[in-house]
N, C-alpha and C positions, 0 to 999 in steps of 0.2 A: 441542580435538580429542578429549580423553578423554571429556568429557561427551557429545559428539555420538556418539562411537563406542559409548559405553555405551547411549545412547538407542536406537540402531538395533539393537544386539545384543539388548536387552530386547524391542524390537519384534518381532524375528525369533523369539525364544524364545516369546513370547506367541502369535505366529502359529502355531507348531508345536502348542501346546496346544489351539488352537481350530481345527485343520485340519478337523475334522468339520463345523464351521459353514461353512467355505469350500466343502466338498463339497456341502452342502445348497444353498448359494447358486448354485454352478455348475450343478448338476443342475436347479434351479428355472428358471433363465434359459435353459439349453440347450433344455429342452423347451418352455417358454412363449414363447420368442423364435425360436430357430433352427429347431427342429422344426416349430413352428407356421407359420413362414414357408415352409419347404419344403413343408408340406401345402397352404398357400395357392397356391404356385406350381403344384403338381401338379393341384390342383382347377381352377385357372384354365386350365391347358393342356388338361385333360380336358373341361371344360365348353364352352369356346369353340372349341377346336381351331384356334386362329389360326395356329399355326405349320405346320400341315399342310394345312388345308382352305380357309382364307380367302385369297382372291387379291386382293381389293380393298384397296389400300393404306390408304385412309382408315378402313376398318373395322378393320384391324389396329392402326393407330395409336390409334383410339378405344378398343379393347379394352385396350391397354397403359395408356392414361391411367386408365381406370376401375379397373384392377387396382392401379396405383400408388396411387391414392387410397384404395383399401381397406386397403392396408398402412399408409398415413399415418394413417388413422383408428385402426388397431389399435395402433400404437406411440405414439399421441398421449396426452396427459393426460386425454382424455375417456373412456378405457377403464376401467370400474370393476374389471375383473379385476386389473389391475396395482395398483390401490389396495389390494386385499386382500393381494396378494403383498408389497408394501412395508410394510404395517402388520405383517404376520406376521414379516417379516425384521427389522424394527426391534425387535420383542419378543425374537426369538431371539438376535440379535447382542448386544443390550444385556445380556441375562441370561447369555449365555456369557462375557462379559467381566467382569461385576461380581457374579456370583452368589456369589463368595467372601465378599462383605459380609454374607451371611446365615449364615455359619458362623464360630463363635468361633475355632476352631482355625486355619482358613484365613486369616481376617482378621489374626490375631496373627502368622502366618507372613509374610504379605505386608507388613505394616506394620513388621516387624522388619528388613526388607531395607534396606541402606544406600542407599536411593533416596528422593528427595523425593516427597511425595504428589502434587504437581503433575505430576511426570514419570510416575509410575505411572498417574495418571488419563488423561493424554494418550496414553500407550501403548495402554491399553485402548480408549479412545474412538476413536482414529484407526484402530486395527485393525478395529473394528466397522464403520466407514464403508467402509474398503477392501474388506472381505469382501463387503459387499452391493453396492457401487456399481461396482467394477472389473469383476466378471463381467457385470453388466448392460451396461456400456459396450461391452465386447468383443463380447458376443453381439448387441447392437443394431447395431453397426457391421458385423458379418458379415452379419446379416440385411439391412441396408441395401444392402450390396454385392451380395447375391443378387438383390434386387429390381431394383437398378439395371442389372445385367447383362441381366436379362430384359425390362426396359421402357425403359431409357435416359432415364428421367424425372428431371430434377434436383430436382423437388419432394420426392422421397423423402429426399434428403440433408438438406434443411432441416428436414423433419418429424422425422427421426431426431435431429438436434441438439437441437431444441426438446423432443422427448420425453425425451432424456437429462437436459437441464437441469431440466425440470419434475418428473420422477420422482425425481431426486437431491434436489431441494428437499423433496418430499413425504416421502421417507425420512428426511432430516436432521431435519425438524421432528418427526416421530413418534419417531425415535430419541432426540432430546433430551427429549421428554416421558417416555418409558419410563425414561430415566436419572434424571430428576427423581423418579419414583415409587420407584426403587431407593434413591436417596439418602435419602429421607424415611422409609423403612421398614426393618425389620430381619428381616423374615420374607417368604419368597417369595410365599406365598398373599396376605398383606396387600399386598405389592408389586403383585400382579396386580389386586387390588381397588382400589388407588390409581390404577393406569392407567385402570381403568374410571371412577373418579371424575373424573379429569382430562379424560377424553375425552367424557364424556356428561353431566356435571353441568350445565354452562352451557347446552348445547342443550336439556336437559330442563327446566331452570329457565325458559328462554325460552318453551317450550311451555306450561308450567303458568301462567305469568304472563299469557300471551296468552289462555289459556282463562278465567282469572279476569276479565280485561277483557271478553271476549265475553259471559260469563255475567252479570256484575253491573254493568258500566258500559255503559249503553244507548247512549252516543254515541261509543263507542270506534272509532277508525280507525287501523289499523296499517300501511298501505301505506308502506313505506320507513322504518319506525320503527326505533329502537335495538333493541327486543326482537325485531323481525322480521329485521333484516339483520345486525347486528353480533354480538349475544349468541350466536346459534346457531353462529357460526363460531369461537368461542373454544374450539376443539377441534381437535387435530391430525387425528383421524379424520374429522371433518366436512370439513376442508380437503382431505384425501386424496380423499374421494368427490365433492368439488366442485372438484377440481383444475383443471377446464377454465376456471374463473374466473380462474386465474392467467395469463391471456393479457395482462393489463395489466402493464406494467413496474413501476408503482408497487406493485401487489399482490405481485409477485415480490420486490421489494426489502423490503417490509414483512414478508413471510413469512421471508425470509432473515435479517433483523435479529432477528426473534422467535426463530428457531432459535439464532442466535449468543448472544443474551442468555440464553436458557435454558441453553445449554452452559456459559457462564461462571457462571451461578447454580449449576449442578451442580458445577463446580470448587470454588466457595466452600463449598458444603455438604459436599463430600468432604473438604476440608481440616479442617473443624470437626467432622465426624462422629466421635463417640467409638467406639473399637473395641469397647467393652463393650456397645454397643447391638445387636450381632449377635445374632439370635435373638429380640429383643424385637419388639413390633409396630410401634412408632413410634420413629424415631431421634432426633427432636427434640421434647421435651415441650411446647415453646411452641406447636406447631401442633395439639395434641390438642383443646383447647377450641374454637378456631375451626372445625375440621373437624367436630367433633361437633355444634355449633350449626347449621352449614350443612346437615348431613345430616338431623338430627332435624326442624328447621323445614321443610325441603323435603318430607320424607315426611309430616309432619302435614298440611301444606297440600294435598298431593296426595290424601291419603286423605279429607280433608274434602270436596274437590271431587268425588271419585269417589262417596262415600256420598251426598252432596247430590243429585247428578244421578240416581243409581240409584234412590234412595228418593223420587222425585218432588219434588225441591227441598225436602227436609225439613232444616231447620236443626239439629234435635235429632240426627238421624242423622249429619249432617255433623260436629257436635261430638264425637259418640261415635267416629267414624272417626278424627278428628284426635287425640283423647286416647289411644285404644288404639294407634294407629300410633306416636305419639310415645313412649309408654312402651316398646313393644317395640323400636323402633329405638335408643333410649337404652340400654336394658339390653344389647342385642346389642353395641353399640359399647363399653360398659364391659367386657364379656367379652373382646372383641378387644383392647382396650387393655391390660387387666391379665392376659390369658391365664389367667383364673381364674373359674370359675362362681360362686364365693362372692362375687365383687364385682358381681353382677348388679344390685343396688340401690345401688351406690356413687354418690355425687354426686346424691342425690335432689333437692337444691335446684336444681342445674343442669337436671335433667330438668323440674322444675316451671317454671323460667324459660323453657325452650325451648317448652313447650306453651303457656304464656301468651302469649309473643311470636307464636307461630303463630296463635292465636285473635285476637289484636289485628290482625295483618296481614289475616286473613280478614275481620274486621269492617270494616277500612278499605275493602276492596273491596265487600263485600256491602251495607254501609250508606252507601257513598260519603262517608265522613267527611271526605275532603279536598275535596269539592265538585267532583269531576271533571266530572260531567254538567251542573253549574250554571255552570261557568266561562265567562265572556265577558270578554275584555280591554277596557280603555278605548281609546277612539279615539286618545288621545294616546300610547298605548304601542305602537301598530301602525305598523310600517314599510311593510308591504304585505299584501294579503289576496287570496285566491283562492276561487272557488266552482265546484263541479262538480255538475251535475245533468242527467239525461236530459231533464228538462222544459225546460232552457235549450237544450241541444244534445245530440242523440243520435247524431250522425253523425261523431263524431271519428275513427273508424277510416278513413273516406274520406280524411281529410287527413293521417293519420299512417302509413297503409300506404305502403310504398315499392316501386317496381320495382327489382329487383336483377338485375344481370348477372353470372352466375357464369362462371368459366373452366374449361376442361378437362373439361367434362362431356359435351357432345353435339357433334354435327357442327358444324363451324365454330368449335369450341372455345368455345362460348357456350351458356349456359342462362339464359333470361329468365323470371323468376318474381316473384310478389308476396310480399314479406316482410311478413306480417301483424303489425300491432302489437297486443300483448295489452293488455287493459284496465288492468292494474296499471301498466304502463310509460307508457301514455297519461296516466293520472291523475297519476302521479308527475311527469311532465314538465309538465303543465298547472299543477299545484299549485306547482311550483318557479318557473315563469316568469311566471305571471299576476299582474298588479297592477291591481286594480279601484280606480278613483278614488273612486267613491261608497261610502266605507267605512261611512257611516251606514246605507245600505240593507242592507248585508251584516250589520251588527250587529242591525238590526231582524229580519232573517231568522233570525239566531242566537237571538234572544229567542223567536221562534215555535218554533224547534227545542227550546229548553229547556222551554218550556211544553208541548210535545207529548210529552215523555219519558214521562210517566205516562198519556198518553191514546192511544187507538187510533182511527185514521182509516181508513175504508174506502178512501178515495182518496189515501192517504198516498204520498208520493214521497220517494225518497232524495236527500239533499242533503249534500255534503261541503264543509266550510269549513276553510281553512288560513290561519292568521295567522303572519306573520313579524314578531316583535316587535323593537323597537329594542334590546333586551337581547341579541339574537342567538338567542334561543330560538324554536323553531317549534312551534306548537300546532295540532293538527288534530282536528276533530270531524265525526261523521257523524250526521245527523238524519233522522227520518221525519216529514214535515210534511204536513198536509192540503193538497191542491192549491189549493182555493179560498181558503184562508187566506193563501197566500203569493204569489198572482198579482201583487199590487201590487209587492212587493219584487223578484220575479223580473223584472218588466218594467223596473224601474230598473237592475237589474244587467245585463240583456241589452243595454239601450240604452247602457251605459257603454262608452266607446271602448277603455279598457284591457282589458275583457273580450273585446270583439270581436277586437282585434288578437292576443290570445293564442289564442283558439279557432280563428280563421281565418288560417292562415299566409299566404294570398295577400295579405292586407292589408299585410304588411311585405315582400312580394317586390318586388325591383327590376324595373321595367318592361323594362329592357334585357336581363334574363336570359330573358325569354319569347320563344320563336321561333315558336310555333304554338298553335292552340287546337283543341279538339274540342267539338262541340255534340252532345248526345244529347237528342233530343226525341221527339215523337210520330210513329210510323211511319217515314216516309222523310225527315223534315226533320233528319237527322243530317248532320254535315259536318265535314271537317277543313280548316283554313285555315292556310296558312303566312303568318306576319305579316312580310312583306317591306317594307311601307310603315310606317316608324317613326312617322310622324305619326298614321296610322290606329291603329296598335298602342297608342300612348300614349293616344289618345282612348278606345279601348275599355277599357284597363286602368284609367284614371282614372275612367271612367264606372262600371265595375263596382265598384271600390273605394268610390266615393261611394255607389252604390246599396246595397251590402252594409252599409256603416257606418250608413247611414240607415234600414236595415230595423228596424222597431220590433217589439217582442215581440207587441203586439196584432195586427200584420199577420201575423206567423208563425202565430198561433193561428187566424186566420180565413181566410188565403189558402193557396194551394197552388202549389208550383212547376210551371211549365208545361214546363220543360226544365232541363237542367243543362249546365254548361260546365267544361272542363278547360284549364288554362293550362300548356303544356309548356315546360320549359327545354330546353337542348340535350341534356342527359343523358337526360331523359324521352323526347324525340323520337327519339333514336338507339335507345333501348331498345325503343320501340314498333316501330320499323322492324326491329330484330333479331328481335323476337318473331314478327312476321308473316312475315318471311323464313324463319325456322326452321320455324314451324308449317305454312307453306304451300309449303315447298320452292321458293319464288321463282316459282311458276307463276301464281298469281292476282294480279290487280291489287290494290294495297293502298290506293288512294286513298280509298275509301269505308269502309274497315274500321277505321280508327283509333278512331272513337267507341265501337265495341263491344269494343275490346281493353282488358283490365285495367280493367273498369268500376268495380271496387272501390277504385280509386286516384285521388285528386286531383280528383274532380268537386265542383263547387259549384252551389248552386241558382240558378235564374233564375226570379224571381217576376214575375207580370204587372205588378206595381208598379215593376219595374226599367225604366222608360220609356227612359232614355238608353241603357242597355245594349242593349235590344231594337232601338232605332233604329239604332245603329251596326252591329249584327249584320245588320240588313236591308241596310245599305249594302254589306256584304260578301257579300250574296247568300244569307244564311241567315235563314229565317223561324223565329225562336225561339218565336213565339207560335202557331204552326200547331196546329190541333186536328185530331182525327180526323174526316174527312168522313163524313156519314151514308151517302152512296152507296157507300162502301167497305165497309160493314158488312153481313154476311150475316144475322146474328142475335145477340141478347144473351140469355144465360142467367143467372138469378139463383138462388142456392142458399144453404143454410145454410153458415156457416163453422165448420168443426170446431174445437172446443176441448175439452180434457180435462174441464173442468167441465160441459160440455153434451153429453158423450158419449152418455148415455142418450137424451136428446132427439134427438140426431143419428141414432142407429141405430134408434130406435123408429119413426122416420118412413121408414126405409130409404132416406133421402135422395131420396125420391120427390117432395118438394115443390119441385122445380126448376121455375121459371117461364121460359118462352121467349117472347121478344118479337121480332117481325119487321117490324112496321109502322114506317114512318119517324117517325110521330107518337110512338109509344111509345119508340123508340130515342132520339129527340131529348130527351124528358123524362128518360130515364135518364142520358144523356150530361151533361146540365146539372147533375145531382146528384152526379156522380162526383168523387172526389179524383183528378184526371186528371194523373198524372205518370208518364211512361214511363222516367224517368231513374233512375240508381242512387240519387239523392238522394230518399229518401222518409222521411217522419216520420208514423208511425201515430197520433200524439197526437191529431190532429184528424180521424181517420178512424173510421167506424163499422165495427167488426170483426165484427159479427153476421152479415153477409151477404157472400158472394163474388159478384162480377159478372164473368162471362166474356164477352168480346167476340170473336166469330168473324168474321174478315175474309173477303171474297170473294177468289177466286183471281185473280192477275194475273201479268204477265210476271216480276216480281221474286220472287213467291211463288206457284208454281203450285198449292200445297195450301192456300192461304188463311192458315192460322195463327190463333192466338188469344192474347189477353192478358188478364190478371186485374187487377181493381181493387176498391176499396171505395168505399162512399158517404161523402160528407162527413158528419161527425158531426151528428146531428139533422136530416138532410136526405134521408131515404129517401122516395122518391115513393110515393104511395098504391098505385099499380099494382104495386109491387114488394113491398109489405108482405104 
């Protein structure tokens, strides 16, 4: 009982000493949380006037929902403002509690008290956490109550709870890092510099190393790599500004464990920290050399790269920058370590070693001494392999974009939108799941890539290859290879079943999950069909899967999709219905609108070679192979296609070289030469992009203004009349 009583008594006394810190914390959160919330409420009531002027209940409810969501976003861990607040508070509370370690008189006084160091450490550390977190929790709960009273939205409660948890974790992690800096230093200025070192060294190192890879390694591919994903986040500050990533429980647990481990490390350092180190630059001599080497080597490599790039890739200037930077950095650190200008050239051998190591590391990158660009694994060492290239398939977003149904945004409490997949996430997904059976073809492609490293091809195309080795290691390379050189290998890879099943999700889709299809074709041969006949559905699905699996690379290069098809599962079907209902307020018929809704999601090509698929679609009453009738065309206009490289030519002609064709004979010739696909699925690889072809349709009952569509000619197939 005595020890507990003593602990809480000391906790209270320390709290009194640091009352100014509590005042700062309270004022910070009072204004940033409570006052900010009150201002939000006032602005909301003023702008919307819902409580005085709006009489429609649905509008009132909608306004409350949107306001509640605005508060949820403000209090959540996606708000960078609070990142700054908690980073600053971590610094203030840590220094207010442990700044005595920087004063010889104070540290002697504290350590002469009849109190164990462990007890003293926990008193200071716990008070710092209480001072920052408790005022935030109280203010956040008050703000939550204010919003709940005005909106009656339960979502604000959960958002507040998650905000409290997330920001408490961010503070704890940053607080632990600041304490680590204090424990390792004996001077406040050096302690602040140590914080900067811990927070920015590894993100900066990651950036420099990636720049070295981009500059000197021609086949570098960093999507999802250690340098790109892990190393930048070895920083409490980076975690604070990327706190929204803490949405995963695993990441929360990892960050919490990291904070706890750092705190115990601080405790151990505090126990071993000699009192006489107060006032010195570094508390533990053992860390001087490693920190010096890390800093000097980093600065030398950074200045080499900077001088190399600025001076037009001059190696001599790069070496000059590395040497000068290394000398200056080393001398500066010796002054800091010894607190004596006379020691500026102390440890000259260490300085020389640092500079030599820096230049060796530079040489490893610049001359590729480790054979990075030349590396190709043996077939026997490969567990699986993946290839990505726009030449193989350029329409991945169509398959990876998703329809999302959001809640509590618009009327009907729904918002239907396209969640667009970004290129990096698509590539990362494909590289992780693809397993191409024909590994020999991939290795032959890689050999072409290695051979092309030192060559330039005007028609070069980007190819990414990822190897998962039996050792557990993943190796990724990006090459630029001449198109004509790699056609043979591309054909073998595209025809591989493993590649097809990874790039086209429909091939692994269960037939039973599909409830409807949308066909998007030329003009009016669009259609939405509910698949109620299981036998017909299975026949169609099996036929399309067979046709797509059998689609050869050669066919793709020479043929052109005549239409496109989308296979809807129950979620997709319901989302399409919701979208049309919301966008049209339920007044328009939706039967014929499905094919034109969310065209950038889920459509697959239908080639004229897909005989079985086309035949079954015909049974369903849809003519997938229908072309544009000549009699429906009013005229065709052919003009130059604008590109930046041909801007002068384009504008010099004032775009007056437009050719107009109205005769049925001329229209027929042009139609036969077009890459005729009106669907979202288009691939410009086999299209001639020099000319634009505009087809103007005659007016009819469905389109009283006629309308127009734009196409390109098939590559190498421009009719003489259009040249």
